C-alpha positions as CSV (number, residue, x, y, z in Angstrom):
1,M,16.8,-111.7,8.7
2,R,13.7,-110.5,7.0
3,G,13.8,-107.4,9.1
4,K,17.3,-106.5,7.9
5,R,16.3,-107.1,4.3
6,R,13.3,-104.7,4.6
7,A,15.4,-102.1,6.3
8,L,18.1,-102.4,3.6
9,L,15.5,-102.2,0.8
10,A,14.0,-99.1,2.4
11,V,17.5,-97.4,2.4
12,V,18.1,-98.3,-1.2
13,L,14.7,-97.0,-2.3
14,A,15.4,-93.8,-0.4
15,L,18.7,-93.5,-2.1
16,V,17.2,-94.2,-5.5
17,V,14.5,-91.7,-5.1
18,G,16.9,-89.1,-3.9
19,G,19.3,-89.8,-6.9
20,C,16.5,-89.5,-9.5
21,A,15.6,-86.0,-8.4
22,T,16.9,-83.1,-10.6
23,P,19.5,-80.8,-9.2
24,S,17.0,-78.0,-9.0
25,Q,14.5,-80.3,-7.2
26,R,17.2,-81.3,-4.8
27,A,18.4,-77.7,-4.3
28,L,15.0,-76.1,-4.1
29,P,12.6,-78.2,-2.0
30,K,9.0,-77.1,-1.8
31,V,8.6,-73.9,0.2
32,G,7.2,-74.3,3.8
33,R,7.2,-78.1,3.9
34,S,9.3,-80.3,6.1
35,R,10.9,-83.4,4.8
36,T,11.5,-86.1,7.3
37,T,13.9,-88.8,6.4
38,T,13.6,-92.0,8.4
39,T,16.3,-94.5,8.4
40,S,15.4,-97.9,9.8
41,L,18.2,-100.1,10.8
42,P,17.7,-103.9,11.3
43,S,16.2,-104.5,14.6
44,D,18.2,-106.4,17.0
45,A,18.9,-106.2,20.6
46,N,21.8,-103.8,20.3
47,T,20.4,-101.4,17.5
48,T,18.9,-98.0,18.1
49,T,16.5,-96.5,15.6
50,T,17.4,-92.8,14.9
51,V,14.8,-90.5,13.4
52,V,16.4,-87.5,11.7
53,S,14.0,-84.6,10.9
54,T,15.2,-82.1,8.4
55,T,13.3,-78.9,7.9
56,V,13.8,-77.1,4.6
57,P,13.6,-73.3,5.1
58,P,11.1,-71.5,2.9
59,T,12.6,-70.0,-0.2
60,V,12.2,-66.2,-0.2
61,S,11.6,-65.0,-3.7
62,T,12.7,-61.4,-4.1
63,V,10.7,-59.6,-6.8
64,P,12.6,-56.6,-8.0
65,P,10.8,-53.3,-7.5
66,T,8.8,-52.0,-10.4
67,T,10.6,-49.2,-12.1
68,A,8.4,-46.3,-13.2
69,P,8.3,-46.0,-17.0
70,V,10.6,-43.5,-18.5
71,R,8.8,-40.8,-20.5
72,T,10.7,-39.8,-23.6
73,T,9.7,-36.7,-25.5
74,L,10.5,-37.1,-29.2
75,P,11.0,-34.0,-31.4
76,P,8.3,-33.5,-34.0
77,A,9.0,-35.3,-37.2
78,Q,10.0,-33.1,-40.1
79,A,7.6,-32.8,-43.0
80,G,8.4,-35.4,-45.6
81,K,10.7,-37.5,-43.2
82,G,9.9,-40.3,-40.8
83,S,6.6,-41.7,-40.0
84,G,5.3,-39.0,-37.7
85,P,2.9,-36.3,-38.9
86,A,4.4,-33.0,-39.9
87,T,4.2,-30.3,-37.2
88,T,3.9,-26.7,-38.2
89,Q,5.5,-24.4,-35.7
90,P,3.8,-21.0,-35.4
91,A,5.7,-18.1,-36.7
92,A,7.4,-16.0,-34.1
93,T,5.6,-12.7,-33.8
94,S,7.4,-9.5,-33.0
95,A,6.1,-6.5,-31.2
96,P,4.3,-4.0,-33.5
97,P,6.3,-1.0,-34.4
98,P,5.5,2.2,-32.6
99,P,3.1,4.5,-34.3
100,T,4.6,6.9,-36.8
101,Q,4.0,10.5,-36.1
102,V,2.7,12.2,-39.2
103,T,3.0,16.0,-39.4
104,V,0.2,17.4,-41.5
105,P,1.3,20.8,-42.9
106,V,-1.2,23.6,-42.1
107,P,-2.0,25.4,-45.3
108,M,-1.2,29.0,-45.3
109,V,-4.2,31.2,-45.5
110,T,-3.4,34.3,-47.6
111,T,-5.7,37.2,-46.9
112,T,-6.0,39.4,-49.9
113,T,-7.1,42.9,-49.1
114,L,-9.0,44.3,-52.1
115,A,-8.2,47.8,-53.1
116,P,-11.0,50.3,-52.4
117,E,-13.2,51.1,-55.3
118,H,-13.2,54.7,-56.6
119,T,-15.7,56.5,-58.7
120,V,-13.9,57.8,-61.8
121,S,-15.1,60.2,-64.5
122,L,-13.4,60.9,-67.9
123,V,-14.4,64.3,-69.2
124,I,-13.9,65.8,-72.7
125,T,-15.2,69.4,-73.3
126,A,-14.8,71.7,-76.4
127,Q,-15.8,75.4,-76.0
128,V,-15.1,79.0,-77.1
129,C,-13.6,81.6,-74.8
130,P,-14.2,79.9,-71.5
131,G,-14.9,82.4,-68.7
132,A,-15.1,85.5,-71.0
133,P,-17.7,86.8,-73.5
134,C,-16.6,86.3,-77.0
135,T,-17.8,85.3,-80.4
136,G,-16.9,82.2,-82.4
137,T,-17.8,78.7,-83.2
138,V,-16.3,75.4,-82.1
139,P,-15.7,72.6,-84.6
140,P,-17.2,69.3,-83.6
141,I,-15.2,66.7,-81.8
142,A,-14.0,64.1,-84.2
143,D,-13.6,61.1,-81.8
144,I,-12.7,60.1,-78.2
145,T,-10.7,57.0,-77.2
146,W,-10.4,55.9,-73.6
147,S,-9.0,53.0,-71.6
148,T,-10.2,51.5,-68.3
149,P,-9.6,48.3,-66.4
150,D,-12.4,46.8,-68.6
151,G,-10.4,47.5,-71.8
152,E,-10.3,50.2,-74.6
153,Q,-13.2,51.8,-76.3
154,Q,-13.8,54.6,-78.9
155,V,-16.7,56.9,-79.9
156,T,-17.0,59.0,-83.0
157,G,-18.9,62.4,-83.2
158,P,-19.6,62.8,-79.6
159,P,-21.2,65.9,-78.1
160,L,-19.0,68.9,-77.2
161,A,-19.4,68.0,-73.5
162,W,-18.8,64.3,-73.0
163,T,-18.4,62.3,-69.8
164,Y,-17.9,58.7,-69.1
165,G,-18.1,57.3,-65.5
166,F,-17.1,53.9,-64.0
167,Q,-15.8,52.2,-60.8
168,A,-12.1,51.4,-60.6
169,P,-9.9,50.3,-57.7
170,S,-6.7,52.0,-56.6
171,G,-3.8,51.2,-58.9
172,S,-5.9,51.1,-62.1
173,F,-4.6,52.9,-65.1
174,V,-7.0,55.1,-67.1
175,D,-6.5,57.1,-70.3
176,V,-8.7,59.4,-72.5
177,I,-7.9,61.1,-75.8
178,G,-10.1,63.7,-77.6
179,S,-9.5,65.5,-80.9
180,L,-11.4,68.2,-82.9
181,E,-12.3,68.3,-86.5
182,Q,-11.2,71.0,-88.9
183,G,-13.1,74.3,-88.9
184,G,-14.4,76.6,-86.3
185,T,-13.9,80.3,-85.8
186,G,-12.6,82.5,-83.0
187,N,-10.7,81.3,-80.0
188,F,-11.7,77.7,-79.2
189,F,-10.1,74.8,-77.4
190,I,-10.7,71.3,-76.1
191,D,-10.2,70.1,-72.5
192,C,-9.8,66.7,-70.8
193,A,-10.0,65.7,-67.2
194,I,-9.9,62.7,-64.9
195,V,-12.1,63.1,-61.8
196,V,-11.7,60.6,-58.9
197,D,-14.3,60.6,-56.2
198,G,-15.5,64.1,-57.1
199,A,-12.0,65.7,-57.2
200,T,-10.0,66.5,-60.3
201,F,-7.1,64.0,-60.5
202,Q,-5.7,65.3,-63.9
203,F,-6.5,68.1,-66.3
204,N,-5.1,69.2,-69.8
205,R,-6.1,71.7,-72.6
206,S,-5.4,72.0,-76.3
207,V,-6.2,75.1,-78.5
208,G,-6.9,75.6,-82.2
209,P,-8.0,73.6,-85.2
210,Y,-7.2,69.9,-85.2
211,A,-6.4,70.2,-81.5
212,Q,-5.9,67.0,-79.6
213,V,-5.9,66.6,-75.8
214,Q,-4.9,63.6,-73.6
215,C,-5.3,62.8,-69.9
216,S,-3.9,59.5,-68.3
217,G,-2.7,58.2,-64.9
218,T,-2.9,55.6,-62.2
219,I,-5.8,55.9,-59.7
220,P,-4.3,56.4,-56.2
């Protein structure tokens, strides 16, 4: 009788212990351990004791694979907005312009050919009967006025034979005027001449009292 009570008490304790476990404890037994439940029945001559061995399979915990972190590139924050520092973008540079061809004008060189210089002589002569014997007197020359590239000049009371020489280029205008005073006797006259490089370029003559003679021209 005592044996039956003990067996019954063991069954009740097993049931009580199993009922107090939480669902998760009942559903998830410890991994890798075997739980053996032994049920003892009262011993008598016709009772067989059965031992039931229950093995709880190990729980496989599947850990999800680690996912690589996603790298996100954020645009630079605008100046004055957001919490990020202002980013200054470099200015776009363009290709330099092609070199400009500069045409430098070549100054014209003007060659001036100077006119050749000439030896010029202005001649005033007063005389009586040139080339023939005669008698008489010649009044004095009152004055002589002449013009050259250097300007105009005048002389008063020159000798009866007067000459003025100078250098002048071709194209120069020259002029000489001579006049006699009142008086004189016989056949007298006054001559003028322009001599260029030893050759007479122009010649004139005037006769009598108060005679005036003039020679002028452009040097060739």
